[in-house]
C-alpha positions as CSV (number, residue, x, y, z in Angstrom):
1,M,-8.8,-18.3,29.9
2,S,-7.0,-15.5,29.5
3,E,-5.0,-13.2,32.2
4,H,-8.0,-11.5,33.7
5,G,-10.3,-14.3,33.7
6,R,-12.3,-14.5,30.1
7,P,-12.0,-17.3,27.7
8,R,-9.7,-16.0,25.3
9,V,-11.5,-16.6,22.0
10,A,-9.8,-19.0,19.7
11,R,-6.7,-18.2,17.6
12,E,-8.7,-19.8,14.6
13,R,-11.4,-17.6,15.1
14,Q,-8.5,-14.4,14.2
15,R,-7.8,-16.3,11.4
16,Q,-11.0,-17.0,9.7
17,F,-11.7,-13.5,10.5
18,W,-8.3,-12.2,8.6
19,R,-9.6,-14.5,5.8
20,E,-13.3,-12.7,5.6
21,V,-11.7,-9.4,5.6
22,R,-9.4,-10.9,2.4
23,R,-12.5,-12.0,1.0
24,G,-13.6,-7.7,0.8
25,L,-15.5,-7.9,3.9
26,S,-15.5,-4.6,6.1
27,F,-14.0,-5.1,9.9
28,A,-17.6,-5.0,10.9
29,D,-18.8,-7.7,8.4
30,A,-15.8,-10.1,9.2
31,A,-16.1,-9.8,12.9
32,R,-20.1,-10.9,12.4
33,A,-19.7,-13.8,9.9
34,V,-17.1,-15.5,12.4
35,G,-19.7,-14.5,15.7
36,V,-17.4,-11.7,17.1
37,S,-18.4,-8.7,18.7
38,V,-17.7,-5.4,15.9
39,M,-15.8,-4.1,19.0
40,T,-13.3,-7.5,19.0
41,G,-13.1,-7.1,15.0
42,R,-11.8,-3.5,15.7
43,H,-9.5,-4.4,17.9
44,W,-8.2,-6.7,15.8
45,A,-7.9,-4.3,12.5
46,V,-6.1,-1.8,15.2
47,Q,-3.6,-4.5,16.7
48,G,-2.4,-5.2,13.4
49,G,-2.4,-1.9,11.7
50,G,-4.9,-3.2,9.6
51,M,-3.1,-6.6,8.6
52,P,-3.1,-9.8,9.9
53,I,-0.3,-10.5,12.8
54,M,-0.2,-14.1,11.9
55,S,-0.3,-16.8,9.2
56,L,-3.6,-17.7,7.5
57,A,-2.2,-20.8,6.4
58,E,-3.9,-24.3,7.8
59,P,-1.9,-25.0,10.8
60,S,0.9,-27.1,9.5
61,G,0.6,-30.1,12.2
62,R,3.7,-29.9,13.8
63,F,1.8,-28.9,16.8
64,L,-1.3,-29.8,18.8
65,S,-5.0,-28.5,17.7
66,L,-7.5,-27.5,19.7
67,A,-9.9,-30.2,18.0
68,E,-6.6,-32.7,19.4
69,R,-6.6,-31.3,22.8
70,E,-10.2,-31.9,22.5
71,E,-9.9,-35.3,21.9
72,I,-7.2,-35.6,24.9
73,A,-9.9,-34.0,27.7
74,A,-12.4,-36.8,26.2
75,G,-10.4,-39.7,26.2
76,L,-9.3,-38.7,29.9
77,C,-12.9,-38.1,30.6
78,E,-13.2,-41.6,29.8
79,G,-10.1,-43.2,31.3
80,M,-8.4,-43.8,28.4
81,T,-4.1,-44.1,28.8
82,A,-1.7,-41.6,27.7
83,T,-0.9,-44.3,25.3
84,A,-4.3,-44.7,24.2
85,I,-5.1,-41.4,23.3
86,A,-1.8,-41.0,21.4
87,E,-2.5,-44.3,19.5
88,K,-6.0,-42.4,18.4
89,L,-4.7,-39.4,17.3
90,G,-1.4,-40.6,15.5
91,R,1.1,-38.7,17.9
92,S,3.4,-40.3,20.1
93,P,2.8,-41.3,23.2
94,S,5.3,-39.0,25.0
95,T,3.8,-35.9,23.1
96,I,0.8,-36.9,24.9
97,C,1.8,-37.3,28.3
98,R,4.2,-33.8,27.8
99,E,0.9,-32.2,26.8
100,I,-1.4,-33.4,30.0
101,Q,1.6,-32.7,32.1
102,R,1.9,-29.4,31.3
103,N,-1.4,-28.1,31.0
104,K,-3.6,-30.6,34.1
105,A,-5.0,-27.6,36.4
106,Q,-4.6,-27.9,39.8
107,R,-8.0,-28.1,40.6
108,A,-9.0,-32.7,40.7
109,Q,-12.4,-32.3,38.7
110,W,-10.6,-29.7,36.0
111,Q,-7.8,-32.5,35.1
112,Y,-7.5,-30.9,32.2
113,R,-9.3,-28.5,29.7
114,A,-8.9,-28.4,25.8
115,S,-9.4,-24.7,25.9
116,A,-7.0,-23.5,28.8
117,A,-4.6,-26.1,27.2
118,Q,-4.9,-24.1,23.9
119,S,-5.2,-20.6,25.7
120,R,-1.9,-21.3,26.9
121,A,0.2,-22.9,24.0
122,D,-0.9,-19.9,22.2
123,R,0.7,-17.8,24.7
124,L,4.0,-19.7,24.7
125,A,3.8,-19.7,20.8
126,R,4.3,-15.6,20.6
127,R,7.8,-14.3,19.6
128,P,7.8,-10.8,20.6
129,K,11.0,-10.0,18.9
130,T,12.5,-6.6,19.3
131,A,12.3,-4.5,15.7
132,K,15.3,-4.1,14.6
133,L,14.6,-0.2,14.1
134,A,14.0,0.1,18.2
135,T,18.2,-1.3,18.7
136,N,19.5,0.2,15.9
137,P,19.5,4.2,16.5
138,T,21.2,5.0,13.0
139,L,18.9,2.8,10.8
140,R,15.7,4.6,13.0
141,Q,17.1,8.1,12.2
142,R,18.1,7.3,8.2
143,V,14.4,5.6,8.2
144,E,12.5,8.7,9.7
145,D,14.6,11.3,7.3
146,G,13.1,9.1,4.8
147,L,9.3,9.4,5.4
148,V,10.3,13.4,6.5
149,Q,10.8,13.8,2.8
150,L,7.7,11.6,1.7
151,W,9.7,9.1,0.4
152,S,7.5,5.5,0.8
153,P,9.1,2.6,2.8
154,Q,9.7,0.4,0.0
155,Q,11.9,3.8,-1.8
156,I,13.4,3.7,2.2
157,A,14.4,0.1,1.7
158,A,15.7,0.2,-1.7
159,R,17.7,3.1,-0.6
160,L,19.7,1.7,2.1
161,R,20.7,-1.3,0.2
162,E,22.0,1.1,-2.6
163,E,23.9,3.2,-0.1
164,F,24.8,0.0,2.1
165,P,25.6,-2.5,0.1
166,D,27.5,-4.6,2.4
167,D,26.0,-3.6,6.1
168,A,23.2,-6.1,6.4
169,E,23.0,-3.8,9.9
170,M,21.4,-0.9,7.6
171,H,19.1,-3.1,5.5
172,V,15.5,-2.9,7.0
173,S,12.3,-4.0,4.5
174,H,9.6,-1.8,3.7
175,E,7.0,-4.4,5.6
176,T,9.1,-4.0,8.6
177,I,8.8,-0.1,8.3
178,Y,5.3,-0.5,7.9
179,Q,4.8,-2.5,11.0
180,S,6.9,-0.1,13.2
181,L,4.1,2.5,12.0
182,Y,1.1,0.8,12.6
183,V,1.8,-2.5,14.7
184,Q,0.9,-2.2,18.6
185,G,4.3,-2.9,20.1
186,R,6.0,-2.8,17.0
187,G,6.5,0.9,17.4
188,A,9.7,1.7,16.7
189,L,9.1,4.6,14.8
190,R,7.4,7.8,16.0
191,R,3.7,7.2,15.6
192,E,3.0,10.7,14.6
193,L,5.2,9.6,10.9
194,A,2.1,8.2,9.3
195,V,1.0,10.8,8.0
196,C,4.1,11.7,6.0
197,L,2.8,8.3,4.2
198,R,1.4,8.3,0.8
199,T,-2.5,7.9,2.2
200,G,-1.4,9.6,5.6
201,R,-3.8,6.9,7.5
202,A,-3.0,5.5,10.3
203,I,-4.1,2.3,9.5
204,R,-4.0,0.2,6.7
205,K,-7.2,-0.1,4.7
206,P,-8.2,-3.8,2.3
207,Q,-10.5,-2.2,0.0
208,R,-10.3,0.9,-2.3
209,R,-13.6,2.6,-3.9
210,A,-13.6,2.4,-7.7
211,D,-13.4,5.7,-9.1
212,R,-16.8,7.4,-10.6
213,R,-17.4,7.2,-14.3
214,R,-17.2,11.0,-15.6
215,A,-19.2,12.8,-18.3
216,R,-17.9,12.4,-21.8
217,I,-17.3,15.1,-24.2
218,A,-17.0,15.4,-27.8
219,N,-14.5,13.9,-31.0
220,M,-12.9,12.0,-29.0
221,V,-10.4,10.3,-29.8
222,M,-9.9,6.3,-27.7
223,I,-6.9,5.2,-26.4
224,S,-7.1,1.7,-28.5
225,E,-5.8,3.9,-31.4
226,R,-2.8,5.0,-29.4
227,P,0.6,4.1,-31.3
228,A,1.5,1.0,-29.6
229,E,5.0,2.3,-28.6
230,A,3.4,4.4,-25.7
231,D,2.0,0.8,-24.2
232,D,5.6,-1.0,-23.5
233,R,7.0,2.7,-22.6
234,A,9.8,1.9,-24.9
235,V,9.6,5.3,-26.3
236,P,9.9,8.3,-24.3
237,G,7.8,11.3,-25.2
238,H,3.8,9.7,-24.0
239,W,2.2,11.2,-21.5
240,E,-0.3,10.8,-18.8
241,G,-3.0,13.9,-17.5
242,D,-5.3,14.7,-15.4
243,L,-6.6,17.0,-12.5
244,I,-6.1,16.8,-8.6
245,L,-9.4,18.9,-7.1
246,G,-9.6,20.6,-4.1
247,K,-12.5,21.3,-1.4
248,D,-15.9,21.0,-3.2
249,N,-14.4,20.8,-6.6
250,R,-13.8,24.6,-6.9
251,S,-10.2,24.5,-7.6
252,A,-7.7,22.1,-9.2
253,I,-3.7,21.6,-10.3
254,G,-2.8,19.7,-13.2
255,T,-0.8,16.8,-13.4
256,L,1.4,15.8,-16.0
257,V,3.3,12.5,-16.0
258,E,5.8,10.8,-18.6
259,R,5.1,7.6,-19.1
260,S,9.0,6.1,-20.0
261,T,10.6,8.5,-16.7
262,R,7.5,8.9,-14.6
263,Y,9.1,12.9,-14.7
264,T,6.1,14.9,-13.9
265,L,5.0,18.7,-14.9
266,L,2.3,20.3,-12.5
267,L,-0.3,23.2,-14.4
268,H,-1.0,26.3,-12.4
269,L,-4.7,26.7,-12.7
270,P,-5.4,30.2,-10.6
271,N,-8.4,30.9,-12.8
272,G,-10.3,27.3,-12.1
273,H,-10.3,24.3,-13.9
274,S,-12.3,25.4,-17.2
275,A,-11.9,23.8,-20.4
276,E,-10.7,27.1,-21.4
277,A,-8.4,27.4,-18.5
278,V,-6.6,24.0,-19.0
279,Q,-6.0,24.7,-22.3
280,Q,-3.9,27.9,-21.6
281,A,-2.1,26.1,-18.9
282,M,-1.1,23.4,-21.4
283,L,0.0,25.9,-24.4
284,A,2.5,27.5,-21.4
285,T,4.0,24.3,-20.3
286,I,4.1,21.9,-23.5
287,P,6.9,24.4,-24.4
288,T,9.2,24.0,-21.2
289,L,10.5,20.8,-22.8
290,P,12.1,20.2,-26.0
291,R,9.2,18.7,-29.0
292,H,10.9,15.3,-29.5
293,L,9.1,14.3,-25.5
294,W,6.3,15.3,-26.8
295,R,4.7,12.6,-28.5
296,S,1.2,11.9,-27.2
297,L,-1.1,12.3,-24.2
298,T,-3.8,10.7,-22.6
299,W,-6.5,12.0,-20.6
300,D,-9.2,10.9,-18.8
301,Q,-13.1,11.9,-19.7
302,G,-13.1,14.7,-17.8
303,T,-14.7,18.3,-19.3
304,E,-11.7,20.0,-18.7
305,L,-10.3,18.9,-21.7
306,A,-13.1,19.6,-23.9
307,A,-10.3,21.8,-26.0
308,H,-9.0,19.1,-26.9
309,R,-8.8,19.6,-30.6
310,E,-7.5,23.2,-30.5
311,I,-4.3,22.0,-27.7
312,S,-3.5,19.3,-30.1
313,F,-3.5,22.0,-32.7
314,A,-1.6,24.5,-31.3
315,T,1.0,21.9,-30.2
316,D,1.1,19.3,-32.8
317,L,-0.1,16.7,-29.9
318,P,-2.1,13.9,-30.6
319,I,-4.5,13.3,-27.3
320,Y,-6.0,10.1,-26.8
321,F,-9.0,9.6,-23.9
322,C,-9.2,6.4,-21.5
323,D,-12.2,4.2,-21.2
324,P,-15.0,5.2,-19.1
325,S,-14.4,4.3,-15.5
326,S,-11.0,3.0,-16.5
327,P,-8.2,4.5,-14.3
328,W,-6.0,1.6,-14.9
329,Q,-5.3,2.9,-18.4
330,R,-3.9,6.1,-16.9
331,G,-2.3,4.0,-14.0
332,T,1.5,6.3,-14.2
333,N,-0.9,9.1,-13.7
334,E,-3.2,7.6,-11.3
335,N,0.0,6.8,-9.1
336,T,1.7,10.1,-9.2
337,N,-1.7,11.7,-8.4
338,G,-1.6,9.7,-5.0
339,L,1.8,11.1,-4.2
340,L,0.7,14.8,-4.7
341,R,-2.3,13.9,-2.4
342,Q,0.9,14.2,0.2
343,Y,1.3,17.7,-0.5
344,F,-2.1,18.9,-1.7
345,P,-4.8,16.8,1.1
346,K,-8.0,16.3,-0.5
347,G,-10.5,18.8,1.4
348,T,-8.5,21.7,0.9
349,D,-7.8,24.8,-1.3
350,L,-5.6,24.3,-4.0
351,S,-5.7,27.6,-5.0
352,V,-3.3,29.1,-2.8
353,H,-0.7,27.4,-4.1
354,G,1.5,29.9,-6.6
355,P,3.3,28.7,-9.4
356,G,6.4,28.6,-7.3
357,E,5.4,26.4,-4.7
358,L,4.3,23.7,-7.4
359,A,7.7,24.4,-8.8
360,R,9.0,23.2,-5.8
361,V,6.8,20.2,-5.0
362,A,7.3,19.1,-8.7
363,V,11.2,18.6,-8.2
364,E,10.9,17.2,-5.2
365,L,8.7,14.5,-6.1
366,N,11.3,14.3,-9.2
367,G,13.9,13.8,-6.9
368,R,12.4,10.5,-5.3
369,P,13.9,7.3,-5.7
370,R,11.3,4.5,-8.0
371,M,11.6,1.3,-8.1
372,T,10.0,1.0,-12.0
373,L,13.5,3.2,-12.8
374,G,15.9,0.6,-10.8
375,W,15.9,3.4,-8.3
376,R,16.4,6.3,-10.1
377,T,15.0,9.1,-10.1
378,P,12.5,10.6,-12.9
379,A,14.7,13.7,-12.9
380,E,18.2,11.6,-13.3
381,A,15.8,9.7,-16.0
382,I,15.0,12.7,-18.1
383,N,18.2,13.6,-17.8
384,D,19.2,10.7,-20.0
385,V,16.6,11.3,-22.6
386,L,17.5,14.9,-23.2
387,S,21.1,14.0,-23.3
388,N,20.4,11.3,-26.0
389,P,17.4,12.6,-27.8
390,Y,17.8,9.9,-30.8
391,T,17.9,7.4,-28.4
392,A,14.7,5.4,-28.6
393,T,15.2,2.6,-26.2
394,G,16.9,2.6,-22.8
395,V,14.8,4.4,-20.1
396,A,11.5,1.6,-20.1
397,M,11.3,-0.1,-17.1
398,T,8.6,-2.3,-15.7
399,P,4.9,-0.8,-16.2
């Protein structure tokens, strides 16, 4: 029974709920699948910040299960001794004796109830451990400062290890940071800092929708014809591009990301995002970096790049297009666009951001440490390339 007198839902049912979510069901559908109310399923989701707060593996067998406790209750009703029950279950007699003594009820007619014993065992098994961020104010402040700068928890955790290699008290995992923001009862960090995360969500989402296919344009050269050197990121100068769109698709900002260094350039599009406007912005931006840093550009099949042949002719830059509905072929750009949404939220008017604001955001984004760069920043990586223009290798990291 719960402390309010209501029967407590079996912990195994909660595990099954999260297994169904892992399979792709929504929280509501997972709740229906395991036979609990939608309200209960949503409570479990919020309680864990969108993630399970328990292991989803099957119990190891070290502790008595609900099925074994039901066997104990049935054996006692039949007048079996603790030794006989233990032999039947393959357990030690002392284990069964302790279980009965620990969980027998006060009322004689309910000497031992399996459900009550299981609820008590689940309650005692909880380990309300104080979060590390709650007990270390210096560490907590460093983490909060990183979140305010829009660093991801993973970036914060890695940077702390770089800066304090010999001080374990200043180390924290990125999962701990997420839990301190999301999980009820672990709120060592101010909950409003969740808006500093890339998604801006107050709860994790187990699924994401695939991008919609967009219109094709003429005379495309497909990504299959792109030089192989662009794939392994060993040679700098291969870029990925796209637009992030504002409210009602009426405004946009162009994004260009170099695949090796993750260095980002932003295109100011004050007059809309027509093919002509994007062409003008590209022709103004490309000359800002040396020629050897422009080997290719990969774009999706958006009509904003309908003037790709004119851009290629003017800049001597080959342009390739992704396959339909294949955003992973521009994974670096997709990831960068997600980061940029922290600065330029969906559903807002992007035309209000002038070139100075775009330049400031680009500098801040290029100053973030990246795991794929060994926790260097894109600015540091691009500076290495500019300092060694004839070195084709040395900046490639894990895709």
